[in-house]
N, C-alpha and C positions, 0 to 999 in steps of 0.2 A: 606778465608771467603768470601761468596757472599754478596755483599753490593750494595747500591745505592749511588748517590752523596749526597742526602739529606735524612732527615727523612720524610717518606710519611705515609699517613693515610689509614686505612682500612674503610670499609663501616659500618655504624651504623645500627643495627637491633633492634628496640625497644622491640621486643619480646624475644630477646636473651641476650642483654647486660645490665648489671647492672652498671649504671654510676652515682650512688649517690656519692656526694663529688667531682665529676669531675669539671673541669673548662670549661665553655662554651664561645665561641667567634664566631664572624661572619666569615663565609667562604668567603674570598675575591675572587672576580672574576678578577684576574689580572695575574701578572708574578711572579711566585715564584722565590726567589733569596737568595743568600748567600753573605753577606759582610764579607770579610776575615779580617777585621780590618785595611785594607790598606797595608798589608804586600807585596802584589804583585802589588800595584798601580804603573803605569809607566813602568813596566817591559815588555819586549817582550813576547807575549803570549807563544811562543814556548819554552821559558825558565822556565815557571811556571810548576812545576812537576805534577800538577793535571789537567792541561788544556786539553780539549778534542780536539786534533789536528789530529786524525786519523779517517778515515771513519769506522763506526762500522761493516759494511759488508765486505769490502775489506781489512781492516787493513792498507791501504795506506794513505799517508798524504792527508788531505783535500785540495781541489783546492782553497778554499777560507777560510782564517782564519783572524779574526780581529787581526791586528798586535800588539796591545798593550793592556795590561790588565789595567782595572780601579780599580780592587779590588772587583767589583761586578760580581757575577757569576750566570748563570741560573741553573736550576735544572739538566741540562745535561752538566755542566762544560764548558760553553761557556761564553766569556766576554760580559758584558752588558756595553755599552759605555755611560756614563753620563758626563755632563760638570763638570769642576773643582769646580765651586761655589756650585754645588749640593753635590758633594762628600765631600767637606770641612765641610758639616753639620754632617757628620757621625763620631762617636767616634772611638778610636783606640781599638776596641774590636770586636770579631766576632758577627754577627747578622744574625739570620734566620728570614725571613719574606716574605712579599708580596709587590711588586710594583703594584700600581693600580691607575686608573684615575677616581675613583668614580664608583658607581653602574651603570651598563650598559656600562661602558667604556672599556670593555675588548679589543675590536679591536683597539681602540685608544692607549691603553697602550702598546699592543704588537707591534703596528706600531712604536711608539716612541722608545721603548726599543730594537728593532731589528736593528736600524740604525747603520751604520758604523762610523758615526761622531756624536758628541754631538750637541744638538740644544736647542734653547730657549724654545721648547715645554716641556722640563723637568720641567717647572714651573707647569705643570699639573699633574706631577707624585708624588705621596706620597709613603712613605715606612712605611708600617704597620709592626712593629716589633713583632714577635711571641716569640722569645727566643734568648738566647746567648749560643750556644753550646760550650762545651769545645774543645780546640784545638785538643787534642788527640782523641776525639770522631769524629770530622769532618774528620780527616785524618787517621782514623783507617785503618790498613793494610787490603787489600782485593781486590777482583776483581769486577768491575762494568761491567755488560754484559746485555745490553738491546737494544731495537731498535735504540736508539739515541746515545748511548755511550758505548764504550768498552775500559776499562782502568784498569790497575793494579796500585793500590795505595799502597805505602810503607811509613809507618810512619817514619822509620829511614831515608829514603832518604829525606823526607820533612823536618825533623829536621835538617839534615846537610845543606840542602838548606837554611833554615831559618837563620842559623849561618853565612851565606855569605851576608845577607842583611845589609845595612848600619845601624849604631847605631842610626842615626837620625830617622829611620823608626821604630826601635824596642823600642826606649826609653820609650814611653808611652803605648806600646802594653800590654794589660792585658786580661786574660781569666780565666774561671773557671776550677776547677779540674775535671778530668774524674770521672763520677759517680754522679755528681751533679744532684739532682732531680729537677723537673720542678718548684715546689714552691720556691725553693731557686734561681733558674734562675730569677723568677719574682721579688724577693726581690732585687737581684743584678741589674736588669734592672730599677726598680723603682727609683733608685738613679742616673741612667745614662742617661735615655731616657725621654724626656718630654711627656706629655699626649696629646699634640696637636702640630700642625705645619706640615711641609712636612715630617719630621721624627718623628714618635710617637709610643708609646707602645700600641699595640692593647688591647682594653678593654676586660678583662676576668671576667666572672661572676661565682662565686663558687656556685655549685648546692647543694641542700639539699638531704637527702635520699628520695627515691620515687619521682624523679624529672620529670616524664614523662609529666605531664601537663605543667610544666614550659618550658620544651624543645619545646613542640609543640607551645606554645604561642610565644616564642622567634622566632621560625622558621617562624610562620605566620607573625609576625611583620616585620621581615627582608624581607620576600618575598613581602609583601605589599609595602615596600619601594623600591622595585626593586633589592633586594639583591639575592644571590645565595643559601645560606644555612648556616649551623652552623658546628662548629668543637668542639668536646668534647675531653678533654685532662686529663688523669689521673694525679693527683697531685704528685704522687711519681714516675712518669715515668722518665726514663733517656734517654737523646737524643742519638739516635743511627741511623746510616745511612742505615736504612732498612724501609720497609713497616711494621708498628707496630700496634698491637691491642691496644696499650696504647693511640693511637690517632685515633679518629673516625670522619668521615665526614658524614653529614646527609643532604640530598637534597631531594626535592619532586619527582625527577626523578632518574632513574637508568642510569648510564653512562657506555659506553663500547666503544670498538674500532673495526674498520675493515680496510682493505687495499683497497685503491682506485685503481680500475682497469679500469674505463671508465666513460663516460658521456652519458646522453640522451639529445636530443635536445628539446628545449621548443616548445610549440605549442599554437595556438590560443585557448582561453577559452571564457566562457560567460562574462568574465570581459574585453575582448579585446585581443589584440595581443602583449602585452608588453613582452612576453617570446619568441617571434619569434626571432631567431638569437642568443639566449642565452642558457645557460645550463638549462635543465629542471630538472635534478636530477643527483646527484653523484651515480655511481654504485660501491658498495663495495663488496669485498669478505669477508663474515662474517662466519667464521668457515666452509668454503667450500660451502657456500650458497650465492646466489645473494641477495643483499639488496639495494633498491633504497632509497636514502636519500634526503629529501627536507629540507626546512628551511633556504635557502640561501638568502642573500640580493641581490638587483639588481646588485650591483658592483661585488659581489662574483660570479655572474652567467656569467661573461664575458669570452669569448674565447680569445686565445692568439693572433689571427690575423684575418684579413678580409676574408681570404680563408675559415677558419673554420666557420665564421659567415655566409657566403654565403651557405656553405654546410648545416648548420642548418636551414636556411630559406627555402631551397629547399626540405629538408627532415625533417619536424617537427614530434616530438613525437616518434623518433626511437633512437636506439643506434648509437652513432657517430663512424666513422671509427677510427682505432688505431692511425692514424697519427694526429688526432685532439688533441690539448692540450688546457688547460685552463690557464687563466692569473694568477690565485691565488692558483691553486692546481697542484700537481705533481702526475702523476701515480706512484703507489708504495708507496706513503706516508701513514702513519697511520692517520686515521680520527676518532676523537672522536664524539660520538653522544649520545643523551639522548632518553629514551623511557619509556613507562609506565610499560609494562610487556611482557613476551614472549608468543607467540602464541603456539598452540598445536604442530606445526612443528618446534618449537624452534627459530622462527624469532621474532625480536623485534617489538612490536606494537607501532604505532605513533612515529616512529623513526624520529628524526630531527637533523640536523647538529648542533653541539655545539661549537667546536673550532678546530683550525688547529693545532693539536698536532704535534709538532716537525717540522713544516714547516720552522720556522725561526731558529730552533735549528740545522738544517743541515748546516747553514752558518758558 
């Protein structure tokens, strides 16, 4: 079976999808994660059977692996290192959700969650719980094969591994049965997760029939408050580690990905020369076509060294040589961007950098 590490959403189309009776929640702009209930906490990462320890392209062992599992996992099977006081707030049950640092705090959240050591900055990180997936659903046998993760998952192997864990870890561990529907997950979580605090159950709103106006109103409200969008979930949906049409995401922009192949140098504009010596745009390979991507912060525009900076100053507004590298981007990585629509030649209009998909996941 082809699978993903977590359950992922498809894109909502108001003209095609009937979502009467669905649950609506805010789409969080943070770090998607799985809490395994603590069953792998404190264990060497390499001994956890679902850990992503091999490079997806070469199949060889990664050069850098976070040595110890915390029980928190990214959507690509990498450990997320949180301090013990924060982990102690989590219950002994699987949780699917989003780590975030508030609206507009995506970069801060990813910076904190990607670190190799825990820090006091975790006081700024909340865990918005989406669901409590059944153990046998999380670890259903199958193959994960995507840009950031290549892994064969065996439920039998993981069950045998679970039996080797200390009784003190398993004593309070509880989970739902496979096939549990989303509404029953919510009932289960209502008794286990508070509605506020650092760890809380994400608020879900049940939609009536013909909910289009309500969805648009909720989307507008969230966007006005600096949010990203909404998620719609079918009440009878069953958690499965795939991209599912039972979960739909709705944002005002379309998002897509391209491969980073180069950089342009910044140049002097009518606003001054602040882009001189910095990255002007990212150059992506998008379905075999060139796409220049803007929307970077000043910090994200930094080159990796002074030699590259001098090259950019001497040659403004051109493609940088292949030896030039950026401080926060890597050639060959997948870059996510947002855009309004496709042009007649199938290139995204008003494309802007959105997030560094997989940059920290490679660690």
